C-alpha positions in Angstrom: -0.1 0.1 0.1 2.9 2.3 1.0 4.1 1.7 -2.7 1.1 2.5 -4.2 0.8 5.0 -2.4 4.3 6.6 -3.1 3.5 6.0 -6.9 0.1 7.9 -6.9 1.7 10.7 -5.3 4.3 11.0 -7.7 2.4 11.0 -10.4 0.1 14.1 -9.1 3.1 15.9 -8.9 4.2 15.0 -12.8 0.8 16.0 -13.5 1.0 19.5 -11.6 4.4 20.2 -13.3 3.2 19.3 -16.7 0.2 21.3 -15.9 2.2 24.4 -14.6 4.6 24.5 -17.6 2.0 24.0 -19.8 0.0 26.9 -18.7 3.6 28.7 -18.7 4.2 27.6 -22.4 0.6 29.3 -23.3 1.4 32.3 -21.3 4.0 33.2 -23.6 1.9 33.6 -26.5 -1.4 34.9 -24.6 0.2 37.6 -22.3 2.7 38.8 -23.8 2.1 38.7 -27.3 0.7 42.0 -27.1 3.7 43.6 -26.2 5.5 41.8 -28.4 4.1 43.0 -31.4 4.7 46.8 -30.6 7.8 47.2 -32.7 5.5 47.4 -35.4 4.1 50.5 -35.0 5.8 52.7 -32.4 8.0 54.5 -34.4 5.4 55.0 -37.7 3.1 56.1 -35.2 5.3 58.3 -33.1 6.7 60.4 -36.4 3.7 62.1 -37.8 5.8 62.6 -41.3 8.9 61.3 -42.5 11.9 62.1 -40.0 13.4 65.9 -40.7 16.2 65.3 -43.3 19.0 66.5 -41.0 22.4 65.4 -40.0 21.6 65.3 -36.6 20.0 62.2 -35.2 18.6 63.5 -31.9 14.9 63.1 -32.5 15.3 59.2 -33.2 17.7 58.8 -30.2 15.3 60.7 -28.1 12.1 58.6 -29.0 14.4 55.3 -28.3 15.5 56.8 -25.1 11.8 57.6 -24.3 10.9 53.8 -25.4 13.7 52.3 -23.0 13.0 53.7 -20.0 8.8 53.3 -20.6 9.6 49.7 -21.0 12.0 49.6 -17.7 9.9 51.7 -15.6 6.0 50.8 -16.3 5.7 47.2 -17.8 8.9 45.8 -15.7 9.2 47.8 -12.4 5.7 48.6 -11.5 3.6 45.5 -12.9 6.4 42.8 -12.8 7.6 43.8 -9.5 4.9 45.4 -7.9 1.2 45.1 -9.5 1.7 41.4 -9.9 2.5 41.0 -6.2 -0.9 42.1 -5.7 -3.0 39.3 -7.3 -6.6 38.3 -6.0 -5.5 34.6 -5.6 -4.0 34.5 -9.0 -6.2 36.8 -10.6 -5.6 40.3 -11.7 -7.2 43.2 -13.4 -8.7 46.2 -12.4 -11.8 44.4 -10.8 -9.7 42.0 -9.1 -7.9 44.9 -7.6 -11.1 46.3 -6.7 -12.8 42.9 -5.2 -9.3 43.0 -3.0 -10.1 46.3 -1.2 -13.7 45.1 -1.1 -12.1 42.4 1.5 -10.5 44.6 3.4 -12.8 47.4 3.6 -16.8 47.2 3.7 -17.2 49.2 0.3 -18.6 46.4 -1.5 -21.5 47.5 -4.1 -22.7 43.6 -3.6 -26.4 44.0 -1.5 -26.3 40.2 -0.9 -22.8 40.5 1.4 -23.4 38.5 4.7 -21.1 38.2 7.3 -20.6 34.5 6.5 -18.9 35.5 3.6 -16.1 36.8 5.5 -15.4 33.2 7.1 -14.8 32.0 3.4 -10.9 30.5 3.0 -10.2 32.7 0.1 -11.9 35.8 1.7 -9.7 35.7 4.7 -7.1 38.6 4.9 -3.4 37.8 4.6 -2.1 36.8 8.1 1.6 37.4 7.5 0.8 41.2 6.4 1.8 43.7 9.0 -0.7 45.1 11.5 -2.9 47.9 10.3 -1.6 50.9 10.7 -3.3 54.2 12.2 -3.6 55.8 8.7 -4.7 52.4 7.1 -7.5 52.3 9.8 -8.7 56.1 9.8 -8.5 55.3 5.8 -10.7 52.2 6.2 -13.0 53.8 8.5 -13.5 57.1 6.0 -14.2 54.5 3.1 -16.9 52.7 5.2 -18.3 56.2 6.6 -19.1 57.6 3.2 -21.4 56.5 0.3 -19.6 58.7 -1.9 -16.6 57.7 -1.9 -17.9 53.9 -2.2 -19.4 55.1 -5.6 -16.1 56.6 -6.7 -14.2 54.1 -5.6 -16.7 51.7 -8.3 -16.8 54.4 -11.1 -13.1 54.2 -10.9 -12.9 50.1 -11.5 -16.1 50.6 -14.0 -13.8 53.1 -16.1 -10.9 50.4 -16.3 -13.2 48.1 -17.0 -14.3 50.1 -20.0 -11.5 50.8 -21.2 -10.0 47.5 -21.5 -13.2 46.9 -23.2 -12.2 49.9 -25.5 -8.6 48.3 -25.7 -10.4 45.0 -26.5 -11.2 46.7 -29.5 -8.6 48.7 -31.1 -5.5 46.6 -30.2 -6.5 43.7 -32.7 -7.1 46.4 -35.4 -3.6 48.1 -35.0 -1.7 44.9 -34.1 -3.3 43.5 -37.0 -3.3 46.3 -39.7 0.7 46.8 -38.5 1.3 43.1 -39.1 0.1 43.6 -42.6 1.5 46.7 -43.3 4.8 44.9 -44.3 2.5 43.6 -48.0 2.5 47.2 -49.8 6.7 47.5 -49.5 7.3 43.5 -49.9 4.9 43.4 -53.2 6.1 46.9 -54.7 10.1 45.4 -54.5 8.5 42.3 -56.0 6.8 44.5 -59.0 10.3 46.6 -59.2 12.0 43.0 -60.1 9.4 42.0 -62.8 9.4 46.1 -64.5 5.6 46.1 -64.2 5.4 48.4 -60.9 3.3 51.3 -62.1 0.7 54.1 -60.7 -2.2 52.1 -60.5 -0.5 49.3 -59.1 0.6 51.4 -56.1 -2.8 52.3 -55.7 -3.8 48.6 -55.8 -1.3 48.0 -53.3 -2.3 50.6 -50.6 -5.9 49.1 -51.1 -4.9 44.9 -50.4 -4.0 46.3 -47.0 -7.3 47.2 -45.6 -9.1 43.6 -47.0 -6.2 41.5 -45.8 -6.3 43.1 -42.1 -10.1 42.4 -42.3 -9.7 38.8 -43.1 -7.3 37.7 -40.5 -9.3 39.5 -38.1 -12.6 37.7 -38.9 -10.8 34.6 -38.6 -9.1 35.3 -35.3 -12.6 36.3 -33.7 -14.1 33.3 -35.2 -11.4 31.0 -33.6 -12.3 32.3 -30.2 -14.9 29.8 -29.5 -12.2 27.2 -29.7 -10.8 28.6 -26.3 -8.0 30.5 -25.2 -5.8 27.5 -24.6 -6.1 26.0 -27.9 -5.1 29.6 -29.7 -2.4 30.4 -27.4 -0.6 26.8 -27.7 -0.8 27.0 -31.3 0.9 30.3 -32.0 2.7 30.5 -28.9 6.1 29.6 -30.8 5.8 32.0 -33.2 6.2 34.6 -30.5 9.2 32.8 -29.0 10.7 33.2 -32.5 9.6 36.9 -32.4 10.7 37.4 -28.5 12.3 34.7 -26.6 12.7 37.0 -23.5 10.7 39.8 -23.6 12.2 42.4 -22.3 15.8 42.1 -23.9 14.3 41.2 -27.0 12.0 44.3 -27.0 15.3 46.7 -26.3 17.3 45.1 -29.0 14.5 45.3 -31.2 13.9 49.1 -30.8 17.7 49.8 -30.8 18.4 48.1 -34.1 15.3 49.8 -35.7 16.3 53.1 -34.4 20.3 52.2 -36.0 18.9 51.6 -39.1 16.5 54.9 -39.4 19.6 57.2 -38.2 21.5 55.8 -40.9 18.8 56.0 -43.7 17.4 59.6 -43.9 16.7 59.4 -47.6 14.9 56.6 -48.3 11.3 57.2 -49.2 8.8 55.4 -46.2 11.4 55.1 -44.1 9.7 55.1 -40.7 7.9 51.9 -41.2 8.7 48.4 -39.6 9.5 46.3 -42.2 12.0 49.1 -44.2 14.6 48.0 -41.6 14.5 44.1 -42.1 16.7 42.7 -45.1 15.0 42.4 -48.0 15.9 38.2 -48.4 14.1 37.7 -45.0 11.0 40.6 -45.7 8.7 37.4 -46.8 9.5 35.1 -43.9 9.1 38.2 -41.4 5.9 39.6 -42.5 4.2 36.3 -42.2 5.9 35.9 -38.4 4.3 39.2 -37.4 1.2 38.3 -38.5 0.8 35.0 -36.5 2.4 37.3 -34.1 0.0 40.0 -34.1 -3.0 37.3 -33.9 -1.7 36.2 -30.4 -1.5 39.7 -29.3 -4.5 40.4 -30.3 -5.8 36.9 -28.7 -4.5 38.4 -25.1 -6.6 41.8 -25.6 -9.6 39.8 -26.4 -9.1 36.9 -23.6 -8.7 40.0 -21.1 -12.0 41.5 -22.5 -13.6 38.3 -22.0 -12.2 37.8 -18.4 -13.0 41.6 -17.1 -16.8 41.4 -18.8 -17.2 38.2 -16.8 -15.8 39.8 -13.4 -18.2 42.9 -14.1 -21.3 40.8 -14.6 -20.8 38.4 -11.3 -20.3 41.7 -9.8 -23.9 42.9 -10.6 -22.0 45.4 -12.9 -22.7 44.2 -16.3 -25.7 43.1 -18.3 -26.2 38.9 -18.2 -24.3 37.6 -21.1 -23.6 34.0 -22.2 -20.6 32.5 -20.7 -18.8 29.4 -22.4 -16.0 28.2 -20.6 -14.1 26.4 -23.2 -11.7 24.2 -20.7 -13.1 21.6 -18.3 -9.4 21.6 -16.8 -8.6 25.1 -16.3 -10.5 27.9 -14.6 -11.1 31.3 -16.4 -10.6 30.1 -19.7 -13.8 31.5 -21.0 -16.1 32.5 -24.5 -18.6 35.1 -24.6 -20.7 34.7 -28.0 -22.2 38.3 -27.9 -19.2 40.2 -26.9 -17.3 38.4 -29.3 -18.9 39.1 -32.3 -19.6 42.6 -31.0 -15.7 43.6 -30.9 -15.2 41.6 -34.3 -17.9 44.7 -35.5 -16.5 47.7 -34.1 -12.9 46.5 -34.5 -13.5 45.8 -38.3 -15.5 49.6 -38.1 -12.6 51.2 -36.7 -10.2 49.6 -39.2 -12.1 50.0 -42.3 -12.7 53.6 -40.8 -9.1 54.9 -40.1 -7.1 52.9 -42.8 -4.1 54.5 -40.9 -2.0 52.9 -38.0 -1.3 56.5 -36.7 -4.8 57.4 -35.8 -5.8 53.9 -34.7 -2.7 54.1 -32.6 -3.7 57.3 -30.9 -7.1 55.9 -30.1 -5.4 53.0 -28.7 -2.9 54.5 -26.5 -5.8 56.6 -25.2 -7.4 53.4 -23.6 -3.9 51.9 -22.4 -3.0 54.6 -20.6 -5.8 55.2 -18.8 -5.9 51.5 -17.7 -2.5 52.2 -15.9 -3.6 55.3 -14.5 -6.7 53.6 -12.9 -4.5 50.4 -11.7 -1.7 53.1 -10.0 -4.9 54.6 -8.4 -5.9 51.4 -6.8 -2.8 49.9 -6.4 -2.1 52.8 -3.6 -5.0 51.8 -1.8 -4.1 48.5 -1.8 -0.4 49.3 -0.6 -2.3 51.0 2.4 -5.6 49.0 3.2 -4.4 45.1 2.2 -0.6 45.1 2.5 -0.7 47.9 5.9 2.3 50.1 4.1 3.3 53.1 5.0 1.4 55.9 3.5 4.2 57.9 2.2 4.9 54.6 0.3 2.0 54.7 -1.5 2.2 58.7 -1.9 5.5 57.9 -3.8 3.9 55.3 -5.5 1.5 57.4 -6.8 3.7 60.3 -7.9 6.3 58.4 -9.4 4.1 56.4 -11.7 1.4 58.2 -12.0 3.5 61.8 -13.3 4.6 59.7 -16.2 1.6 57.8 -17.0 0.2 61.3 -16.6 2.4 62.9 -19.3 1.0 60.2 -21.8 -2.6 60.7 -21.1 -1.9 64.5 -21.5 -0.3 63.6 -24.8 -2.8 60.9 -25.8 -5.8 63.9 -25.1 -4.0 66.4 -27.7 -4.7 63.7 -30.4 -8.7 63.8 -29.6 -9.7 65.0 -32.8 -7.3 62.5 -34.7 -8.4 59.1 -33.4 -8.2 59.3 -29.3 -12.0 60.0 -29.2 -13.0 56.5 -30.2 -11.8 55.1 -26.8 -13.5 57.8 -24.9 -17.0 57.5 -26.7 -16.8 53.5 -26.7 -16.1 53.9 -23.0 -18.8 56.4 -22.6 -21.3 54.0 -24.0 -20.2 50.9 -22.2 -20.2 53.0 -18.9 -23.4 54.3 -19.2 -25.0 50.8 -20.1 -22.7 49.3 -16.8 -23.9 52.5 -14.7 -27.9 51.9 -15.1 -27.7 48.3 -15.0 -26.0 48.2 -11.3 -28.2 51.2 -10.6 -31.6 49.5 -11.8 -30.0 45.9 -9.7 -29.5 47.8 -6.5 -33.1 49.4 -6.4 -34.6 46.0 -7.5 -33.0 44.3 -4.6 -34.0 47.1 -2.3 -37.6 46.6 -3.2 -37.3 42.9 -2.8 -35.8 44.0 0.8 -38.4 46.4 2.1 -41.6 44.2 0.4 -39.9 40.7 2.0 -42.4 39.0 4.1 -41.6 38.0 7.6 -41.4 34.7 9.1 -43.8 35.2 11.2 -46.4 35.7 8.6 -45.2 32.5 6.5 -45.6 30.4 10.2 -49.3 32.1 11.0 -50.2 30.2 7.6 -52.8 27.3 8.2 -55.6 24.9 7.5 -58.2 28.2 8.9 -56.9 30.0 5.7 -57.0 27.0 3.3 -53.5 26.3 2.5 -52.8 22.9 1.8 -49.7 21.0 1.3 -49.1 19.4 -2.4 -46.6 16.5 -2.6 -43.3 17.8 -4.2 -40.4 20.2 -3.6 -40.8 23.6 -4.6 -37.7 25.8 -5.2 -38.2 29.2 -5.1 -35.6 31.2 -6.6 -35.0 34.4 -4.9 -32.2 37.1 -4.5 -32.8 37.4 -0.7 -30.5 36.3 1.5 -32.9 36.3 4.5 -36.8 36.9 4.6 -39.2 35.4 2.6 -39.7 37.1 -1.1 -42.9 39.2 -2.1 -43.3 36.8 -5.0 -43.9 34.2 -2.9 -46.7 35.8 -0.8 -48.2 36.8 -4.2 -48.4 33.3 -5.2 -49.9 32.1 -2.1 -52.3 35.0 -2.0 -53.6 33.9 -5.8 -53.0 30.1 -5.0 -53.2 29.0 -1.5 -51.1 25.9 -1.9 -47.5 24.9 -1.8 -45.6 22.2 -1.8 -44.4 19.8 1.4 -41.0 20.7 1.2 -39.7 24.4 0.5 -36.5 25.4 -0.4 -35.6 29.1 -1.0 -32.6 29.1 -2.8 -30.2 32.1 -3.4 -27.4 32.0 -6.1 -25.2 34.9 -5.7 -21.4 36.0 -6.1 -19.1 37.0 -3.4 -15.8 39.2 -4.4 -13.8 36.3 -4.5 -12.3 34.5 -7.7 -13.1 30.9 -6.4 -15.2 29.4 -3.9 -14.1 26.1 -2.6 -16.5 23.0 -3.0 -16.7 22.4 0.4 -18.0 26.0 1.2 -20.3 26.3 -1.6 -23.8 26.0 0.2 -25.2 27.7 3.6 -28.2 25.8 4.8 -30.5 26.8 7.7 -33.8 26.1 8.5 -37.2 28.7 7.9 -39.0 28.0 11.1 -39.3 24.9 13.1 -38.3 21.5 11.3 -41.8 20.2 10.8 -42.7 22.9 8.5 -40.0 21.5 6.2 -39.0 25.1 4.9 -35.3 25.5 4.1 -33.0 28.5 2.9 -29.9 27.7 0.8 -27.8 29.9 -0.1 -25.1 28.8 -3.0 -22.0 31.0 -3.5 -19.6 31.5 -6.4 -16.6 33.5 -7.1 -16.6 35.8 -10.0 -14.5 33.2 -12.2 -16.4 30.2 -11.0 -18.7 28.4 -13.7 -22.5 28.1 -12.1 -24.3 25.3 -13.9 -28.4 24.9 -13.6 -28.6 21.1 -14.4 -29.4 17.9 -12.9 -26.5 17.3 -11.0 -27.0 20.9 -9.5 -30.5 19.7 -8.3 -28.9 16.4 -6.5 -26.3 18.4 -5.2 -28.9 20.8 -3.6 -31.1 18.1 -2.0 -27.9 15.9 -0.9 -26.7 18.9 0.5 -30.0 19.9 2.5 -29.8 15.6 3.6 -26.5 16.5 5.1 -27.7 19.7 6.8 -30.7 17.8 8.2 -28.2 15.0 9.6 -25.4 17.1 10.9 -27.5 20.8 11.3 -29.5 22.5 13.5 -33.1 21.3 14.0 -35.1 24.5 13.6 -35.8 27.3 16.3 -35.4 27.2 19.6 -36.0 29.7 22.3 -32.4 31.0 22.0 -32.6 31.2 18.2 -36.0 33.3 18.4 -33.6 36.2 19.5 -30.9 35.9 17.2 -30.3 39.0 15.4 -29.8 37.6 12.3 -31.1 34.7 10.3 -27.9 34.0 8.8 -26.4 33.1 12.1 -28.4 30.2 12.0 -27.2 28.9 8.9 -24.5 26.2 8.2 -22.0 25.9 6.0 -22.6 22.4 3.6 -19.8 21.6 0.9 -21.2 19.9 -2.3 -21.3 15.8 -2.3 -18.3 15.3 -3.7 -16.6 16.5 -0.5 -19.1 14.4 1.6 -16.7 11.7 1.7 -17.9 10.3 4.9 -21.5 11.9 4.7 -24.9 11.4 2.6 -24.8 10.1 -0.5 -28.0 10.5 -3.2 -29.0 7.9 -6.0 -31.9 7.3 -8.1 -32.7 3.9 -9.3 -35.7 2.6 -11.6 -38.8 1.2 -10.1 -39.2 -2.3 -10.2 -42.5 -2.6 -8.8 -41.8 -4.0 -5.7 -43.0 -2.6 -2.2 -39.5 -1.9 -1.0 -39.3 -0.6 2.5 -36.4 0.8 4.9 -33.4 -1.8 4.2 -30.1 -2.1 6.1 -26.9 -2.4 3.6 -23.8 -3.1 5.3 -21.9 -2.9 8.6 -21.0 0.8 7.5 -23.9 2.0 5.5 -27.6 2.2 6.1 -30.4 3.5 4.2 -33.5 5.3 4.0 -35.7 4.8 1.0 -39.1 6.4 0.2 -42.2 4.8 0.8 -43.5 2.9 -2.2 -45.5 4.9 -4.7 -48.0 4.1 -7.3 -46.4 4.4 -10.8 -43.3 5.9 -9.9 -40.5 6.1 -12.4 -37.5 6.5 -10.4 -36.8 5.3 -6.8 -35.0 7.8 -4.6 -32.8 6.7 -1.7 -30.0 8.4 0.9 -27.0 6.0 1.6 -26.0 7.5 5.3 -23.2 6.5 7.3 -23.2 4.3 10.3 -22.1 7.1 12.4 -23.2 9.3 14.1 -26.3 8.0 14.9 -29.2 10.6 13.8 -32.6 11.0 15.7 -36.2 9.6 14.7 -36.9 13.4 13.9 -34.4 13.8 11.6 -35.0 10.4 9.9 -38.4 11.5 9.5 -37.4 14.6 8.0 -34.9 12.8 6.0 -38.0 10.6 4.8 -40.0 13.5 3.7 -37.5 14.8 1.9 -36.9 11.6 -0.3 -40.5 11.4 -0.9 -40.9 15.0 -2.2 -37.7 14.6 -4.6 -39.6 11.5 -6.0 -42.7 13.2 -6.8 -40.6 16.2 -8.8 -39.3 19.6 -8.2 -41.3 23.0 -8.9 -39.5 26.0 -9.9 -41.1 29.2 -8.7 -39.7 31.9 -10.7 -40.2 35.6 -10.0 -41.0 37.5 -13.5 -40.7 41.4 -12.7 -41.6 44.3 -14.4 -39.4 47.1 -13.2 -40.7 50.8 -13.4 -40.1 54.1 -11.5 -42.6 55.1 -9.0 -44.6 57.5 -8.9 -43.4 61.0 -8.1 -39.9 60.0 -9.3 -37.9 62.9 -11.6 -37.5 62.6 -15.1 -34.1 61.5 -15.0 -34.6 58.6 -12.9 -37.8 57.7 -15.2 -35.7 57.9 -18.0 -33.3 55.3 -16.4 -35.4 53.0 -14.8 -38.2 52.6 -17.9 -36.2 53.2 -20.8 -32.6 52.1 -20.1 -33.1 49.1 -17.6 -35.9 48.1 -19.0 -34.3 47.6 -22.2 -31.4 46.1 -20.8 -33.3 43.6 -19.0 -35.7 42.9 -21.6 -32.4 42.0 -24.2 -30.3 40.4 -21.9 -29.7 37.0 -21.3 -32.1 35.1 -18.6 -30.9 34.1 -15.2 -29.3 30.5 -15.6 -31.7 28.8 -14.0 -34.3 30.2 -16.3 -32.6 28.8 -19.2 -32.2 25.3 -17.8 -35.2 24.3 -15.7 -37.8 22.2 -17.5 -40.8 24.5 -18.9 -43.3 21.8 -17.6 -42.1 22.1 -14.0 -41.9 26.1 -13.7 -44.4 28.5 -12.2 -43.6 32.0 -13.1 -45.1 34.7 -10.9 -45.4 38.3 -12.2 -45.1 41.3 -10.3 -44.6 45.1 -10.6 -42.0 46.3 -9.1 -42.1 50.4 -8.3 -38.6 51.1 -7.7 
């Protein structure tokens, strides 16, 4: 046994190292691809016209010095050595920094936050960090006290997210268009050799770049549904032919190009990248550059998908379809609606500008804005999360913020020459995201204000004509406590509900991933003889949530595990508890219940099965025989600990209800601004938010539940 265990552990280690090396290999293609294509267009974009035909090369060397120190200070020093240390459990980006701040100060905009969320292992703060300073404690208190500061922080994170989306449109255009710009020079040389080059040919060559760039862009976006890992794995060697060691290779590339430009002042169109490439290898370099541009574009498209997934999970972006392209690695996603929208906008920019200089002006403003947002958020992370001196945070902002502010002001000067594009794109997405977030908060506030007390539910009895029918009633709600108004509306019009009720709340918390053993939070509503439960399912903003048959079984099994090990309803002490969430118990998914209840379904063979006892280690509780039942349900329960009779009866009722089937009670709300609201609020709610709700994706559970088992309860929300 020891030998087999050792062999198994060695295999696990080999698999983990293989996985790490594979991901590292892909990161060369995806992460560094965008950076490695910058020599294609930087010099051409920097010099608006040809370089001054003088004997001095101060202008060229000045640009080279600017490039060198920019690459050294920003990507290398700031990001590699500082910002990457502030990862959110392996996740990066503006929203990852924002979620990191939300866990160290109560500035979270999610309305469904619970104190129990702070007990998540991924939520806990770094124990090794030094004790909070007096300034960090004061800053934390100030942020938690003033809502305007919390909103400003959210707007700052949204601005960074919007600029990332804008960069997802502009970077593919500039990378691919710059890569194919060598076609004119290469084909012109071939025409000169064949002595057939004339004025009409030059016009044709200039026009061929745009169609070729558009074809490559269409192919690039069409490849996205195959997944990030496949595209990155396919083209990673191309980028390693291009930048074997990223930073030194980039510096050498810029130096070589500057050296060529300094010695060739008299060559027509000499500012471009390809003129410095030897004529004999120009075609191979052209092919490599195009493939590298594909990888560089893939990097920012992947980042756009990721930031939109984070925004959607945190209630700041309308619901979209998210496809997980890899079953092994988290975070490799594909969003069809966003993908095709990016493609259309990217093609529009390429066809509309037809010029690398104006596209680079637009892309530069988007990139530098994201850098400024990162600097601002990072300064707060230094104080609130790392508990470092405020002087260090100020120096960080002054040093890197000054550099980035200079680039930002230079980009704004080019507003009419293309820099207006990312501003327009960000303004559109910012308006949509703000409207969605505002409407979501107001809708949740309406639910909280109109929720039904538990006492009302406990007061329902036979005198009012309420009857219990067989089966499980699964009521989807956004509330983490209290009874939603849709349920009282349902009972008022149809005075009956199921023998087992489960109020299900699926919510996201500001962490990347929630462990399976911490997924479910289960509790009773009222005494246990009422057979009513509350189940809160928690996901991180990078987790995949699928409402399918497996999820139903996990839910029922988790409730059963709670019955076996959890509390048994309200006691005299529980009635005085301040919050219902204090009485809830963390229950993992069945895969984590190695020694817990297991759920099984089997075909009914027509026999009168009774309660049976299995092996000495396991015992079974089966549901009573039912007439014409298609499926029989059973729980396999561990021998220890011994459960009391009340829990056994509760488990039996749960199995009988599961065998009868699950009915899904969903709310279908119509949102309208309440009477007396201002004109702006009416436009935001009645036009903007209502339009987004009607045209975005429905919640996942509304798409996957069987229509024959669905009950929709319509209500008008006056907010």
